[in-house]
Structure formats: structure tokens, C-alpha cells
N, C-alpha and C positions, 0 to 999 in steps of 0.2 A: 431458062438460061442459066448451064453448067455453070460450076463455080468458078472452073477454069474460062468461061467465057465472060463470065465477069469480072474477074478480077484484070481478063484484057482492056475492059471496057474502063475500070475503073482505072487502071494506070494512062490510058488515055484522058481521061477526064483530068486527071493529073495532071496531066503536060499541055493538054488546054489550055489550063487555069496558068499556066506560067507566061502564057502568052495572050496578053488583051488586047495587042494590037489586032487580033480575029476576031471581036466583037466590036457591033456596031449599037450604040444603044439605042433604040429606037422611039418608045415610051414605057411609061410607068407607072403607076398609082400607087401609092403607101398610104395606108390609115395609121395616126399616129397619136398615141394617146399623151396627152401636155398636159402640162400643172394645170392649165383651167378649162381644158376641151378640149375632143376629138377632132383631130386637122385631118386634112386629104390634103396628100402634097402628091404633085403629077408633075411629069414630065413627056412632052409632047411638041412634037415641030422643032425641037430646037431651046427649047423653052419651059422653066420652071416656072409653077404657081403652089398657091396655097391658100385654102379659107380662113387663116387668119386675118385680122384687121391690119397688124405691124406690117403685111404682107401686099394689102389692099393701100397702104401709105407711102410703101418702099421699095418695092418690086424683089424683096428677100425679106428671108426671115429665119430664125432660129430654125426652125423643124428644117425647113432646104437646107439649110449647111449643114444639118445631122445628117439628111440622107444623103448628100456630098460625101460625106466623111465616112460613112459607112458604106458606101458603093464606090469609094475609093477612084480606081485607078480606070475604069471606065467614065465616069465620070471628068476626070480629069482632062483625058480625050477629047470632050465633048465640050468642055466649056470653056 
């Protein structure tokens, strides 16, 4: 890809990034190094899950909240 072609793609990507309504979060898996262990945070079929004990008791946890914060606009639209 030429530099000109690459620049056009980069400009288009920046435009898309300002339009989160174009995107729909379907599923995601994250590995997170917490204070006590390595956790797996997942999102599928409209639901979050985590491998930590707190999630088992409360259906949410700081690991999920952190993932939601990082993913920003995509999560706000789906939650």
C-alpha cells in the first residue's frame, strides 16, 4: 500500500472512530492481571462475566467495571 493510500485509510479510520454508532459489540474476552490473580473478563450475548469470586456472588466486579471504562462508548450503548 502506498503512503497516499495508507493516509486515506488512516483518515477514514479517524472518521469512523468519531461515530461509535457504526459499531456493535458482539463479544470480547480479556485477560486482566488483578492485584490477586489473573482474571478472564468476557462479554457475550449481552452479558458480562468474570472468573473472580466477587462476580460469583454479585454478578459484577471491579474487573468488569474497569473493562467497561476502557471500552467506553461501545459499552455505554449496549449496557
